[in-house]
C-alpha positions in Angstrom: -3.6 -24.3 14.5 -7.3 -23.8 15.1 -9.4 -26.6 16.3 -12.9 -26.5 14.9 -15.4 -26.1 17.7 -13.1 -24.0 19.9 -14.3 -20.8 21.2 -17.8 -19.6 20.3 -19.8 -21.8 18.0 -19.7 -20.5 14.5 -22.7 -19.6 12.4 -22.3 -18.2 8.9 -23.2 -14.6 8.9 -24.3 -14.8 5.3 -25.3 -17.6 2.9 -22.7 -17.6 0.2 -22.9 -21.2 -0.7 -25.2 -20.4 -3.6 -22.7 -18.0 -5.1 -20.6 -19.6 -7.9 -17.0 -20.3 -7.0 -14.7 -17.4 -7.9 -12.8 -18.0 -11.2 -9.2 -17.2 -11.8 -10.3 -13.9 -13.3 -12.1 -13.1 -10.1 -8.7 -13.1 -8.3 -7.7 -10.1 -10.4 -7.2 -6.9 -8.5 -9.2 -4.0 -9.8 -6.0 -2.2 -10.9 -5.7 -4.6 -13.8 -2.6 -6.3 -12.3 -1.8 -10.0 -12.8 -3.7 -12.7 -11.0 -2.0 -13.1 -7.6 -0.5 -16.5 -8.2 -0.2 -17.6 -4.6 -3.8 -16.7 -3.7 -5.1 -18.5 -6.7 -2.9 -21.5 -6.2 -3.9 -21.8 -2.5 -7.6 -21.1 -2.7 -8.7 -21.2 -6.3 -11.5 -23.7 -6.9 -12.0 -24.5 -3.2 -15.4 -24.5 -1.5 -15.8 -22.4 1.7 -15.4 -25.5 3.8 -12.3 -26.7 1.9 -10.8 -23.2 2.1 -11.4 -23.0 5.9 -9.9 -26.5 6.5 -6.8 -25.4 4.6 -6.6 -22.0 6.2 -6.7 -23.6 9.7 -3.6 -25.6 9.0 -1.4 -22.5 8.5 -3.5 -19.5 9.4 -0.9 -16.8 9.6 0.8 -17.9 6.3 -2.5 -18.2 4.4 -4.0 -15.0 5.8 -1.5 -13.1 3.6 -3.2 -14.4 0.5 -6.4 -12.5 1.3 -4.7 -9.1 0.9 -4.0 -9.9 -2.8 -7.3 -11.5 -3.8 -9.4 -9.7 -6.3 -12.6 -8.1 -4.9 -15.0 -10.9 -5.8 -12.7 -13.6 -4.5 -12.2 -11.7 -1.3 -15.9 -11.1 -0.8 -16.5 -14.8 -1.3 -13.7 -16.2 0.8 -14.1 -13.5 3.5 -16.2 -16.0 5.4 -13.0 -18.0 6.0 -11.5 -15.1 7.9 -14.7 -14.4 9.7 -15.2 -18.0 10.9 -11.5 -18.4 12.0 -11.7 -15.2 14.1 -15.0 -16.1 15.7 -13.8 -19.6 16.6 -10.5 -18.6 18.1 -11.3 -15.2 19.7 -11.7 -16.8 23.2 -8.4 -18.7 23.0 -5.9 -16.1 21.7 -2.3 -17.2 21.8 0.6 -15.4 20.2 0.0 -16.9 16.7 -3.7 -16.1 16.8 -3.0 -12.6 17.9 -0.8 -12.2 14.8 -3.6 -13.6 12.6 -6.1 -11.3 14.3 -3.9 -8.3 13.6 -3.4 -9.4 10.0 -7.1 -10.0 9.4 -7.9 -6.5 10.7 -5.3 -5.0 8.3 -6.5 -6.9 5.3 -10.2 -6.1 5.8 -9.2 -2.5 6.3 -7.2 -2.5 3.0 -10.1 -4.0 1.1 -12.7 -1.7 2.5 -10.6 1.5 2.0 -8.8 0.9 -1.3 -11.5 -1.2 -3.0 -14.6 0.4 -1.5 -16.1 1.4 -4.8 -16.3 -2.2 -5.9 -17.3 -3.6 -2.5 -20.1 -1.1 -2.2 -21.5 -2.1 -5.6 -20.7 1.2 -7.3 -19.2 -0.6 -10.3 -21.5 -1.9 -13.0 -21.1 -3.9 -16.2 -19.4 -7.2 -17.0 -17.6 -8.7 -14.0 -19.3 -6.5 -11.4 -20.8 -8.5 -8.5 -22.9 -7.8 -5.4 -20.5 -7.5 -2.5 -22.5 -10.1 -0.6 -23.3 -7.7 2.1 -19.6 -7.4 3.1 -19.8 -4.1 5.1 -22.6 -5.5 7.3 -20.6 -8.8 7.8 -17.6 -6.8 8.9 -19.7 -4.8 11.4 -20.9 -8.1 12.8 -17.4 -9.5 13.2 -16.2 -6.3 14.9 -19.1 -6.6 17.4 -17.8 -10.1 18.2 -14.1 -9.2 18.5 -14.3 -6.0 20.6 -16.1 -7.4 23.7 -13.9 -10.5 23.6 -10.8 -8.3 23.8 -12.2 -5.9 26.3 -13.4 -8.7 28.7 -10.1 -10.5 29.1 -6.5 -9.6 29.9 -4.4 -11.0 27.1 -1.3 -12.6 28.3 0.3 -12.5 24.8 1.1 -9.5 22.7 1.6 -9.2 19.0 5.3 -9.9 18.3 7.3 -6.7 17.4 4.4 -4.6 18.6 3.7 -2.5 21.7 -0.1 -2.9 21.0 -2.2 -3.1 24.2 -5.6 -4.6 24.6 -7.0 -1.0 24.4 -5.2 -0.4 21.2 -6.7 -3.5 19.7 -10.2 -2.5 20.7 -9.7 1.0 19.3 -8.5 -0.4 16.0 -11.4 -2.8 15.6 -13.8 0.1 16.6 -12.3 2.2 13.8 -12.8 -0.7 11.3 -16.4 -1.1 12.5 -17.0 2.6 12.0 -15.7 2.4 8.5 -17.8 -0.6 7.6 -20.9 0.9 9.2 -20.4 4.0 7.0 -20.3 1.8 3.9 -23.5 -0.2 4.6 -26.2 0.6 2.1 -28.8 3.0 3.4 -32.0 1.5 4.5 -34.9 2.7 2.4 -37.1 5.0 4.4 -40.1 3.2 5.8 -43.4 4.6 4.5 -45.4 6.6 6.9 -48.4 4.7 8.1 -51.5 6.0 6.5 -54.1 7.4 8.8 -57.0 5.0 9.3 -60.2 6.4 8.0 -62.7 7.2 10.7 -65.4 4.7 10.8 -68.9 6.1 11.0 -70.3 5.7 14.5 
């Protein structure tokens, strides 16, 4: 169980409090499948703070729900995963390593398989801004990779031969993917030449 205040102090990477809470329809996957009942039952209607408090009680169990959230619900509640990882990355035990591995996989799934939605390529009713998700993932990866590289982890992910180097490489791959999905910065206008003043 995560204790708030452990590890690095958390600062939200994006202000999402102004976004309306995801509705039950927002938990729909973009393949038109049914609303994932467990994800909606566990997180539907919760504020970010409430969702985080609940997540910390059973992080590994609840992390599974994020894979089956619809795109808007995931983009909204992504902050829960981000905060948990940042607050526990310096104190990784066996359970937290499992959560870290699961979080990596879930973000990867959402970015790859639902990238059109998350990058804002969909339009029309129900489409939402992805709340800067690719940039937020890049920021999280930049937090995780040095923390893994700078310490020798005494625990390993159960049923896995993953090494510290493997973990770093996998998060670097996720960072590369998220970086490639960030919106292009508009080109800065060339500064106009100052007119010569008469002498």
